[in-house]
Structures are given as C-alpha cells and as structure tokens.
Backbone as ProteinMPNN parsed JSONL, in Angstrom:
{"seq_chain_A": "MKTLITLSFLLFVIVSFSQSYDDLMNEGKALLGQKKYDEAFAKFQEAEKVDGKKIDAKYGQAVALSQKYWISKNVNDGNKALEALKSVEKIDDKFANLNYNLSIAYHDLGQYDKALQHIEKQIEFGNKKDGDLYYQRGLVLVKKKRTKEACKDFKKALKLGAGGAAQAINDYCK", "coords_chain_A": {"N_chain_A": [[-2.91, -16.007, -45.503], [-0.883, -14.506, -44.336], [-2.255, -12.109, -43.961], [-4.15, -12.89, -42.073], [-2.53, -13.462, -39.864], [-1.45, -10.903, -39.412], [-3.787, -9.474, -38.795], [-4.54, -10.842, -36.472], [-2.376, -10.225, -34.798], [-2.668, -7.438, -34.66], [-5.174, -7.252, -33.398], [-4.466, -8.417, -30.943], [-2.649, -6.473, -29.983], [-4.346, -4.236, -29.706], [-6.195, -5.151, -27.78], [-4.408, -5.642, -25.677], [-3.463, -3.097, -25.025], [-5.705, -1.628, -24.424], [-7.677, -0.327, -21.777], [-9.343, -1.732, -18.972], [-12.722, -1.377, -17.789], [-12.826, -1.322, -14.958], [-10.153, -0.673, -14.347], [-9.968, 1.917, -15.436], [-11.908, 3.233, -13.878], [-10.737, 2.981, -11.339], [-8.394, 4.471, -11.743], [-9.548, 6.979, -12.225], [-10.724, 7.478, -9.714], [-8.417, 7.568, -8.126], [-7.195, 9.838, -9.205], [-9.09, 11.742, -8.461], [-8.617, 11.743, -5.718], [-6.146, 12.932, -5.75], [-6.796, 15.444, -6.4], [-6.992, 16.127, -9.066], [-9.036, 17.046, -11.023], [-9.97, 17.481, -13.704], [-8.533, 15.552, -15.118], [-9.448, 13.257, -13.837], [-12.154, 13.367, -14.527], [-11.89, 12.898, -17.294], [-10.954, 10.234, -17.29], [-13.162, 8.909, -16.191], [-14.96, 9.427, -18.223], [-13.788, 7.932, -20.286], [-14.142, 5.392, -19.174], [-16.902, 5.226, -19.245], [-17.257, 5.052, -21.989], [-16.217, 2.534, -22.442], [-17.988, 0.874, -21.041], [-21.015, 1.736, -21.187], [-23.32, 1.134, -19.843], [-23.046, 1.031, -17.151], [-23.618, 2.897, -14.287], [-21.798, 4.044, -12.588], [-19.588, 5.295, -13.84], [-20.689, 7.566, -15.024], [-21.566, 8.827, -12.711], [-19.093, 9.204, -11.483], [-18.002, 11.127, -13.2], [-19.718, 13.242, -12.599], [-19.099, 13.666, -9.901], [-16.408, 14.43, -10.114], [-16.701, 16.867, -11.494], [-18.22, 18.222, -9.579], [-16.486, 18.362, -7.363], [-14.466, 19.889, -8.465], [-15.872, 22.266, -8.81], [-16.427, 22.92, -6.097], [-13.961, 23.686, -5.244], [-13.199, 25.709, -7.057], [-15.348, 27.504, -7.062], [-16.547, 28.643, -9.213], [-19.281, 29.671, -11.02], [-20.043, 28.63, -13.497], [-18.737, 26.151, -13.486], [-20.157, 25.069, -11.367], [-22.756, 24.894, -12.428], [-22.308, 23.033, -14.49], [-21.601, 20.823, -12.956], [-23.986, 20.411, -11.553], [-25.743, 19.78, -13.675], [-24.565, 17.39, -14.531], [-24.918, 15.794, -12.252], [-27.704, 15.735, -12.213], [-28.169, 14.278, -14.518], [-27.396, 11.746, -13.735], [-29.287, 11.364, -11.772], [-31.598, 11.027, -13.297], [-31.329, 8.447, -14.151], [-31.021, 6.852, -11.831], [-32.389, 7.768, -9.01], [-31.668, 7.332, -6.407], [-29.064, 6.671, -6.186], [-26.052, 5.795, -4.672], [-24.313, 8.363, -3.071], [-25.672, 10.385, -4.316], [-27.857, 12.214, -3.8], [-26.906, 13.603, -1.614], [-24.721, 14.933, -2.753], [-26.123, 16.426, -4.679], [-27.558, 18.056, -2.937], [-25.517, 19.585, -1.771], [-24.57, 20.923, -4.043], [-26.869, 22.394, -4.858], [-27.198, 23.924, -2.537], [-24.825, 25.448, -2.538], [-25.31, 26.924, -4.804], [-27.308, 28.513, -3.973], [-29.92, 27.583, -3.911], [-31.951, 26.73, -1.82], [-34.329, 25.359, -1.082], [-34.426, 23.172, -2.844], [-32.001, 22.046, -2.129], [-32.562, 21.215, 0.48], [-34.602, 19.369, 0.002], [-33.175, 17.328, -1.343], [-31.198, 16.541, 0.528], [-32.761, 15.553, 2.543], [-33.901, 13.389, 1.254], [-31.584, 11.865, 0.885], [-30.949, 11.267, 3.529], [-33.177, 9.745, 4.172], [-32.89, 7.467, 2.491], [-30.239, 6.789, 2.724], [-27.273, 6.141, 4.705], [-28.069, 6.265, 7.923], [-26.394, 6.726, 9.99], [-24.453, 8.384, 9.21], [-22.854, 11.157, 9.901], [-22.251, 13.384, 8.341], [-24.439, 13.811, 6.711], [-26.404, 14.886, 8.386], [-25.098, 17.147, 9.214], [-24.905, 18.531, 6.767], [-27.65, 18.915, 6.269], [-28.196, 20.567, 8.428], [-26.704, 22.857, 7.703], [-28.16, 23.704, 5.466], [-30.627, 24.227, 6.676], [-29.945, 26.38, 8.32], [-29.547, 28.373, 6.394], [-32.148, 28.621, 5.588], [-33.198, 29.866, 7.688], [-34.004, 28.361, 9.895], [-33.023, 27.792, 12.541], [-33.2, 26.431, 15.067], [-33.914, 23.805, 14.37], [-31.705, 23.255, 12.783], [-29.667, 23.269, 14.692], [-30.27, 20.976, 16.162], [-29.671, 19.063, 14.237], [-26.909, 19.595, 13.884], [-25.942, 18.853, 16.394], [-26.558, 16.143, 16.422], [-24.972, 15.387, 14.27], [-22.454, 15.908, 15.345], [-22.342, 13.971, 17.398], [-22.203, 11.755, 15.788], [-19.76, 12.055, 14.676], [-19.131, 13.92, 12.642], [-17.122, 16.093, 10.759], [-16.677, 19.559, 11.323], [-19.033, 19.962, 12.676], [-18.873, 20.696, 15.405], [-17.883, 23.31, 15.246], [-19.983, 24.471, 13.84], [-21.998, 24.319, 15.759], [-20.955, 26.074, 17.66], [-21.064, 28.402, 16.132], [-23.795, 28.783, 15.444], [-25.58, 27.92, 17.437], [-26.221, 29.257, 19.986]], "CA_chain_A": [[-2.368, -16.413, -44.233], [-0.158, -13.355, -43.811], [-3.278, -11.155, -43.537], [-4.739, -13.423, -40.85], [-1.541, -13.271, -38.793], [-1.389, -9.467, -39.166], [-5.017, -9.109, -38.096], [-4.468, -11.422, -35.125], [-1.415, -9.421, -34.047], [-3.291, -6.133, -34.439], [-6.195, -7.449, -32.375], [-3.742, -8.636, -29.692], [-2.105, -5.179, -29.555], [-5.472, -3.39, -29.284], [-6.703, -5.684, -26.509], [-3.375, -5.484, -24.655], [-3.286, -1.707, -24.623], [-6.939, -1.005, -23.962], [-7.859, -0.482, -20.342], [-10.644, -2.244, -18.572], [-13.615, -0.457, -17.08], [-12.396, -1.213, -13.557], [-8.884, 0.071, -14.31], [-10.265, 3.329, -15.679], [-12.601, 3.744, -12.696], [-9.75, 3.112, -10.255], [-7.535, 5.613, -12.063], [-10.351, 8.181, -11.994], [-10.841, 7.675, -8.261], [-7.102, 7.995, -7.638], [-7.006, 11.223, -9.64], [-9.924, 12.569, -7.575], [-7.881, 11.858, -4.464], [-5.013, 13.845, -5.985], [-7.413, 16.72, -6.777], [-6.798, 16.344, -10.503], [-10.433, 16.852, -11.391], [-10.163, 17.37, -15.149], [-8.003, 14.253, -15.523], [-10.375, 12.251, -13.31], [-13.326, 13.439, -15.393], [-11.548, 12.239, -18.559], [-10.899, 8.78, -17.045], [-14.54, 8.428, -16.036], [-15.552, 9.46, -19.568], [-13.263, 6.756, -20.987], [-14.804, 4.222, -18.598], [-18.27, 5.204, -19.769], [-17.177, 4.571, -23.368], [-15.97, 1.092, -22.38], [-19.242, 0.229, -20.619], [-21.982, 2.81, -20.982], [-24.491, 0.686, -19.079], [-22.774, 1.17, -15.721], [-23.876, 4.271, -13.842], [-20.664, 4.534, -11.794], [-18.737, 6.191, -14.629], [-21.41, 8.836, -15.14], [-21.518, 9.43, -11.377], [-17.714, 9.656, -11.3], [-17.869, 12.395, -13.919], [-20.45, 14.254, -11.832], [-18.325, 13.949, -8.69], [-15.227, 15.199, -10.523], [-17.148, 18.236, -11.77], [-18.659, 18.812, -8.308], [-15.324, 18.698, -6.547], [-13.813, 21.024, -9.134], [-16.664, 23.449, -8.475], [-16.284, 23.266, -4.681], [-12.661, 24.355, -5.11], [-13.128, 26.922, -7.886], [-16.517, 28.36, -6.796], [-16.937, 29.236, -10.485], [-20.683, 29.327, -11.243], [-20.125, 27.762, -14.678], [-18.388, 24.808, -13.0], [-21.28, 24.62, -10.541], [-23.862, 24.506, -13.309], [-21.914, 21.787, -15.158], [-21.696, 19.771, -11.944], [-25.4, 20.177, -11.292], [-26.3, 19.067, -14.831], [-24.039, 16.02, -14.51], [-25.614, 15.09, -11.167], [-29.098, 15.536, -12.635], [-28.211, 13.203, -15.519], [-27.356, 10.5, -12.954], [-30.576, 11.282, -11.089], [-32.584, 10.516, -14.255], [-31.126, 7.003, -14.263], [-31.268, 6.243, -10.516], [-32.461, 8.912, -8.095], [-31.206, 6.957, -5.068], [-27.729, 6.113, -6.376], [-24.947, 6.13, -3.761], [-24.431, 9.654, -2.374], [-26.154, 11.345, -5.305], [-28.686, 13.277, -3.232], [-25.999, 14.398, -0.775], [-23.987, 15.827, -3.658], [-27.083, 17.381, -5.225], [-27.861, 19.017, -1.882], [-24.382, 20.517, -1.657], [-24.553, 21.774, -5.242], [-27.981, 23.349, -4.767], [-26.877, 24.841, -1.433], [-23.789, 26.387, -2.989], [-25.887, 27.791, -5.833], [-28.335, 29.327, -3.329], [-31.251, 27.003, -4.118], [-32.042, 26.035, -0.531], [-35.457, 24.416, -1.042], [-33.982, 21.953, -3.534], [-30.941, 21.457, -1.3], [-33.215, 20.528, 1.592], [-35.308, 18.211, -0.567], [-32.228, 16.265, -1.67], [-30.53, 15.996, 1.714], [-33.753, 14.737, 3.258], [-33.999, 12.127, 0.511], [-30.374, 11.094, 1.177], [-31.091, 10.752, 4.892], [-34.206, 8.701, 4.136], [-32.445, 6.266, 1.8], [-28.818, 6.555, 2.933], [-26.78, 5.643, 5.98], [-28.555, 7.17, 8.975], [-25.307, 6.94, 10.956], [-23.481, 9.254, 8.545], [-23.001, 12.487, 10.47], [-22.152, 14.424, 7.314], [-25.778, 14.076, 6.181], [-27.083, 15.786, 9.321], [-24.352, 18.406, 9.133], [-25.344, 19.201, 5.543], [-29.022, 19.396, 6.446], [-28.1, 21.711, 9.33], [-26.252, 24.023, 6.934], [-29.284, 24.156, 4.646], [-31.645, 24.793, 7.569], [-29.46, 27.705, 8.724], [-29.831, 29.289, 5.28], [-33.598, 28.793, 5.545], [-33.525, 30.543, 8.956], [-34.619, 27.376, 10.786], [-31.839, 27.546, 13.355], [-33.425, 25.406, 16.105], [-33.816, 22.501, 13.706], [-30.315, 23.106, 12.355], [-28.86, 22.933, 15.866], [-30.507, 19.548, 16.45], [-28.883, 18.294, 13.264], [-25.486, 19.754, 14.182], [-25.646, 18.045, 17.588], [-26.565, 14.738, 15.98], [-23.781, 15.234, 13.431], [-21.304, 15.854, 16.251], [-22.365, 12.639, 18.029], [-21.839, 10.773, 14.768], [-18.373, 12.3, 14.284], [-18.988, 14.737, 11.43], [-16.231, 17.245, 10.825], [-17.335, 20.847, 11.176], [-20.246, 20.055, 13.492], [-18.592, 21.452, 16.639], [-17.777, 24.713, 14.857], [-21.338, 24.928, 13.498], [-22.704, 24.503, 17.029], [-20.432, 27.341, 18.207], [-21.472, 29.528, 15.287], [-25.232, 28.974, 15.254], [-26.429, 27.365, 18.489], [-25.889, 29.909, 21.24]], "C_chain_A": [[-1.661, -15.237, -43.558], [-1.145, -12.311, -43.27], [-3.9, -11.597, -42.225], [-3.797, -13.23, -39.666], [-1.453, -11.791, -38.428], [-2.619, -9.003, -38.398], [-5.016, -9.644, -36.663], [-3.527, -10.607, -34.247], [-2.014, -8.055, -33.706], [-4.359, -6.221, -33.35], [-5.551, -7.653, -31.006], [-3.218, -7.313, -29.13], [-3.228, -4.288, -29.021], [-5.992, -3.853, -27.931], [-5.695, -5.467, -25.392], [-3.278, -4.062, -24.14], [-4.573, -1.017, -24.181], [-7.112, -1.293, -22.477], [-9.252, -0.994, -20.04], [-11.435, -1.147, -17.868], [-13.127, -0.233, -15.648], [-11.091, -0.44, -13.421], [-9.126, 1.568, -14.477], [-10.966, 3.959, -14.474], [-11.621, 3.949, -11.541], [-8.799, 4.285, -10.494], [-8.278, 6.921, -11.823], [-10.465, 8.496, -10.518], [-9.516, 8.149, -7.664], [-6.832, 9.451, -7.999], [-7.877, 12.18, -8.831], [-9.202, 12.807, -6.258], [-6.693, 12.803, -4.562], [-5.486, 15.237, -6.384], [-7.117, 17.118, -8.22], [-8.144, 16.091, -11.175], [-10.664, 16.702, -12.886], [-9.674, 16.015, -15.659], [-8.917, 13.128, -15.042], [-11.624, 12.193, -14.19], [-13.064, 12.683, -16.7], [-11.492, 10.715, -18.395], [-12.299, 8.2, -16.898], [-15.273, 8.442, -17.381], [-15.094, 8.248, -20.38], [-13.953, 5.489, -20.49], [-16.229, 4.103, -19.125], [-18.286, 4.708, -21.21], [-16.952, 3.062, -23.418], [-17.245, 0.343, -22.011], [-20.248, 1.301, -20.227], [-23.205, 2.418, -20.169], [-24.286, 0.839, -17.572], [-22.861, 2.638, -15.322], [-22.673, 4.882, -13.11], [-19.797, 5.532, -12.553], [-19.39, 7.562, -14.78], [-21.384, 9.574, -13.795], [-20.109, 9.949, -11.075], [-17.46, 10.986, -11.991], [-18.532, 13.522, -13.13], [-19.684, 14.644, -10.567], [-17.089, 14.774, -9.027], [-15.599, 16.656, -10.791], [-17.563, 18.949, -10.48], [-17.464, 19.248, -7.469], [-14.527, 19.848, -7.153], [-14.545, 22.32, -8.788], [-16.453, 23.874, -7.026], [-14.957, 23.966, -4.409], [-12.686, 25.706, -5.831], [-14.189, 27.96, -7.517], [-16.937, 29.146, -8.043], [-18.354, 28.754, -10.814], [-20.841, 28.419, -12.467], [-19.779, 26.325, -14.307], [-19.53, 24.229, -12.175], [-22.456, 24.154, -11.379], [-23.563, 23.215, -14.061], [-22.041, 20.615, -14.188], [-23.148, 19.406, -11.685], [-26.052, 19.406, -12.445], [-25.828, 17.618, -14.859], [-24.722, 15.193, -13.417], [-27.057, 14.785, -11.558], [-29.204, 14.432, -13.695], [-28.128, 11.834, -14.841], [-28.711, 10.28, -12.281], [-31.66, 10.711, -12.011], [-32.513, 8.994, -14.378], [-31.491, 6.299, -12.953], [-31.226, 7.337, -9.464], [-32.063, 8.578, -6.661], [-29.781, 6.408, -5.11], [-26.736, 6.683, -5.37], [-25.218, 7.42, -2.981], [-24.935, 10.755, -3.291], [-26.907, 12.503, -4.665], [-27.893, 14.165, -2.272], [-25.262, 15.418, -1.648], [-24.905, 16.843, -4.321], [-27.413, 18.455, -4.189], [-26.747, 20.051, -1.747], [-24.371, 21.469, -2.848], [-25.663, 22.821, -5.187], [-27.734, 24.375, -3.658], [-25.892, 25.909, -1.9], [-24.294, 27.348, -4.056], [-27.065, 28.611, -5.298], [-29.759, 28.828, -3.514], [-31.576, 26.101, -2.924], [-33.216, 25.072, -0.43], [-35.066, 23.092, -1.699], [-32.881, 21.261, -2.742], [-31.548, 20.654, -0.155], [-33.933, 19.265, 1.11], [-34.34, 17.045, -0.788], [-31.522, 15.711, -0.438], [-31.506, 15.164, 2.529], [-33.948, 13.385, 2.565], [-32.781, 11.251, 0.798], [-30.451, 10.498, 2.583], [-32.093, 9.597, 4.907], [-33.662, 7.391, 3.564], [-30.981, 5.914, 2.06], [-28.508, 5.982, 4.305], [-27.152, 6.642, 7.075], [-27.509, 7.415, 10.065], [-24.178, 7.782, 10.357], [-23.714, 10.686, 9.021], [-22.949, 13.613, 9.456], [-23.522, 14.781, 6.733], [-26.516, 15.075, 7.072], [-26.398, 17.152, 9.357], [-24.806, 19.205, 7.916], [-26.764, 19.734, 5.695], [-29.03, 20.603, 7.386], [-27.678, 22.975, 8.593], [-27.378, 24.596, 6.073], [-30.332, 24.829, 5.521], [-31.23, 26.173, 8.082], [-29.802, 28.724, 7.64], [-31.325, 29.57, 5.155], [-34.124, 29.422, 6.836], [-34.325, 29.641, 9.897], [-33.538, 26.863, 11.736], [-32.046, 26.471, 14.418], [-33.298, 24.006, 15.519], [-32.375, 22.219, 13.276], [-29.441, 22.671, 13.526], [-29.058, 21.483, 16.285], [-29.681, 18.68, 15.509], [-27.386, 18.406, 13.539], [-25.08, 18.904, 15.385], [-25.625, 16.562, 17.247], [-25.321, 14.455, 15.133], [-22.526, 15.11, 14.296], [-21.215, 14.484, 16.918], [-21.91, 11.556, 17.06], [-20.447, 11.034, 14.174], [-18.162, 13.127, 13.033], [-18.047, 15.907, 11.673], [-17.018, 18.522, 10.612], [-18.53, 21.04, 12.085], [-20.002, 20.88, 14.748], [-18.52, 22.948, 16.337], [-19.161, 25.273, 14.524], [-22.162, 25.165, 14.759], [-22.258, 25.815, 17.67], [-20.951, 28.541, 17.431], [-22.96, 29.821, 15.325], [-26.115, 28.617, 16.455], [-26.103, 27.959, 19.858], [-27.116, 30.179, 22.057]], "O_chain_A": [[-1.823, -15.006, -42.36], [-0.891, -11.7, -42.232], [-4.154, -10.768, -41.351], [-4.241, -12.867, -38.577], [-1.387, -11.458, -37.245], [-2.504, -8.224, -37.452], [-5.454, -8.952, -35.744], [-3.839, -10.327, -33.09], [-1.873, -7.579, -32.58], [-4.433, -5.354, -32.48], [-6.039, -7.117, -30.011], [-3.333, -7.061, -27.93], [-3.064, -3.651, -27.981], [-6.207, -3.037, -27.034], [-6.082, -5.141, -24.269], [-3.036, -3.842, -22.953], [-4.522, 0.076, -23.617], [-6.743, -2.361, -21.987], [-10.208, -0.72, -20.765], [-10.887, -0.14, -17.419], [-13.028, 0.904, -15.187], [-10.931, 0.355, -12.495], [-8.559, 2.383, -13.748], [-10.654, 5.087, -14.093], [-11.67, 4.966, -10.849], [-8.443, 5.004, -9.56], [-7.71, 7.868, -11.279], [-10.32, 9.649, -10.111], [-9.496, 9.027, -6.801], [-6.301, 10.208, -7.187], [-7.461, 13.302, -8.543], [-9.175, 13.926, -5.744], [-6.284, 13.403, -3.567], [-4.67, 16.113, -6.673], [-7.008, 18.301, -8.543], [-8.356, 15.057, -11.81], [-11.478, 15.875, -13.299], [-10.306, 15.402, -16.52], [-9.134, 12.154, -15.763], [-12.092, 11.113, -14.551], [-13.913, 11.919, -17.159], [-11.942, 9.986, -19.279], [-12.589, 7.124, -17.422], [-16.105, 7.575, -17.647], [-15.891, 7.615, -21.072], [-14.307, 4.616, -21.283], [-16.7, 3.004, -19.416], [-19.221, 4.018, -21.616], [-17.439, 2.388, -24.326], [-17.55, -0.697, -22.595], [-20.315, 1.714, -19.069], [-24.034, 3.266, -19.84], [-25.247, 0.782, -16.805], [-22.251, 3.505, -15.948], [-22.552, 6.104, -13.027], [-19.324, 6.51, -11.973], [-18.723, 8.591, -14.676], [-21.204, 10.791, -13.75], [-19.954, 11.015, -10.479], [-16.791, 11.864, -11.446], [-17.98, 14.615, -13.007], [-19.63, 15.82, -10.209], [-16.757, 15.715, -8.306], [-14.894, 17.571, -10.364], [-17.292, 20.138, -10.309], [-17.434, 20.357, -6.935], [-13.98, 20.682, -6.43], [-13.918, 23.341, -8.508], [-16.314, 25.066, -6.75], [-14.84, 24.743, -3.461], [-12.25, 26.719, -5.283], [-13.953, 29.162, -7.645], [-17.598, 30.18, -7.943], [-18.594, 27.549, -10.879], [-21.692, 27.529, -12.465], [-20.441, 25.388, -14.755], [-19.835, 23.04, -12.274], [-23.08, 23.138, -11.074], [-24.455, 22.389, -14.253], [-22.53, 19.546, -14.554], [-23.495, 18.228, -11.607], [-26.828, 18.48, -12.21], [-26.605, 16.718, -15.176], [-25.064, 14.03, -13.634], [-27.569, 13.704, -11.268], [-30.214, 13.731, -13.762], [-28.723, 10.869, -15.321], [-29.216, 9.159, -12.226], [-32.544, 9.989, -11.55], [-33.512, 8.338, -14.673], [-32.181, 5.279, -12.959], [-30.148, 7.785, -9.071], [-32.112, 9.446, -5.789], [-29.344, 5.749, -4.167], [-26.599, 7.899, -5.235], [-26.243, 7.541, -2.31], [-24.654, 11.931, -3.064], [-26.619, 13.662, -4.963], [-28.187, 15.353, -2.14], [-25.193, 16.603, -1.322], [-24.518, 17.996, -4.51], [-27.533, 19.632, -4.53], [-27.01, 21.248, -1.624], [-24.185, 22.674, -2.684], [-25.42, 24.001, -5.442], [-28.031, 25.558, -3.827], [-26.096, 27.104, -1.687], [-23.773, 28.453, -4.2], [-27.739, 29.311, -6.054], [-30.709, 29.579, -3.293], [-31.487, 24.876, -3.009], [-33.106, 24.053, 0.252], [-35.347, 22.02, -1.164], [-32.831, 20.032, -2.686], [-31.101, 19.547, 0.141], [-33.865, 18.22, 1.756], [-34.657, 15.903, -0.454], [-31.272, 14.507, -0.374], [-31.113, 14.172, 3.142], [-34.137, 12.363, 3.226], [-32.913, 10.035, 0.939], [-30.059, 9.35, 2.796], [-31.875, 8.59, 5.58], [-33.945, 6.32, 4.1], [-30.528, 4.843, 1.654], [-29.372, 5.413, 4.972], [-26.601, 7.742, 7.132], [-27.727, 8.228, 10.962], [-23.09, 7.877, 10.926], [-24.661, 11.344, 8.59], [-23.531, 14.676, 9.673], [-23.744, 15.916, 6.312], [-27.171, 15.994, 6.579], [-27.053, 18.182, 9.513], [-25.06, 20.406, 8.013], [-27.054, 20.863, 5.301], [-29.782, 21.554, 7.17], [-28.232, 24.048, 8.832], [-27.533, 25.812, 5.964], [-30.868, 25.877, 5.159], [-32.082, 27.044, 8.259], [-30.29, 29.813, 7.94], [-31.723, 30.631, 4.673], [-35.333, 29.503, 7.053], [-35.216, 30.108, 10.607], [-33.188, 25.683, 11.739], [-31.142, 25.668, 14.65], [-32.654, 23.133, 16.101], [-31.89, 21.094, 13.389], [-28.577, 21.807, 13.375], [-28.108, 20.831, 16.718], [-29.072, 17.695, 15.924], [-26.667, 17.412, 13.438], [-24.004, 18.306, 15.395], [-24.771, 15.818, 17.73], [-24.697, 13.403, 15.27], [-21.643, 14.302, 14.008], [-20.135, 13.899, 16.995], [-21.306, 10.562, 17.463], [-20.01, 10.316, 13.275], [-17.099, 13.04, 12.417], [-18.165, 16.619, 12.67], [-17.938, 18.552, 9.795], [-19.0, 22.165, 12.255], [-20.851, 21.69, 15.12], [-19.046, 23.76, 17.099], [-19.478, 26.408, 14.88], [-22.942, 26.116, 14.818], [-23.086, 26.579, 18.167], [-21.243, 29.583, 18.017], [-23.36, 30.982, 15.248], [-27.29, 28.983, 16.478], [-25.747, 27.23, 20.784], [-27.018, 30.729, 23.154]]}, "name": "protein", "num_of_chains": 1, "seq": "MKTLITLSFLLFVIVSFSQSYDDLMNEGKALLGQKKYDEAFAKFQEAEKVDGKKIDAKYGQAVALSQKYWISKNVNDGNKALEALKSVEKIDDKFANLNYNLSIAYHDLGQYDKALQHIEKQIEFGNKKDGDLYYQRGLVLVKKKRTKEACKDFKKALKLGAGGAAQAINDYCK"}
C-alpha cells in the first residue's frame, strides 16, 4: 500500500511539473520575440520530445536557427538553419512560411536560383496579399540581374505595405 501511494505521488509530481506541448511552443515563440534564439531553440526541441508528430516544433527550431543566422551572419549558423528548414521541407514542403524562410536562407548564402525557386513556391501556395513575399522575390531578382522584374515586385510589395519596398524602389528602380 505504501508503495502504491509513493508511486501515485511520484506520478502526480511528474505530471504537475512537466510542460505541455502548447506551453513549450508558446514559450519558444515568446523567446523568439525576445531574440533569445538558443533558448527558443531549446524550448522547441523540448516540445518536439513531448509530441514528435507535430511539425510546428521542428519548424520552430528551424526559425530559431534562421533568425540567429540573420543576426550573426555566421555561415555555420546559416548552414544549420538551412538544414533545419530542409528537414521540415521533407515532411511538408508547403508548411506555413517554410519556402519564404528557405528563400531568405538561400539568398543570404548566395544560392539565388534556389532562393527564387522557393519564393515563387511560397507565392504560389501562400498569401498573395503578403507584400513581404514580393519584396523577397524582388531582392532575389536583383541578385540575378533581372532588375525590371524586381522593380515590378517592389512596387507590388509597396502597395501591399511591405517594409523596405520604398527603399528598394529608390535603390534599384531609377
């Protein structure tokens, strides 16, 4: 009887102190907002351990690594981010903003053909009223020396309220 009570108490303590998938995901997202990328990554990893069937935790890890790379510009961080994004792509190649993030990663790593491929896929399957998508495609097209097409995208991005579009028009569309 004493053993049963001890086991019941132990189980109660474990359940009480373990965090739910949603709690871990929310903490990870909050940490991303605070630019605490390593801590966010760890929370998303914990969430994946709680429920490995949900893709959101894996995507959260990829986003944390991507945002860390965009700040650090360290190529090793960029390669880790790209690998994490590609692991999500293997599961669902149209998940959320996956192709947008892949496009940015490939762009930043100088792989413009792949960047263009992914941003076009995001535009095809994503929110066509998201100006950031057209802004990103414009940036890729500039790197590919397709300035006229880029300027069309920057103008569309500006109409849709994308930050940076007005500056891009000033810089590239004279």
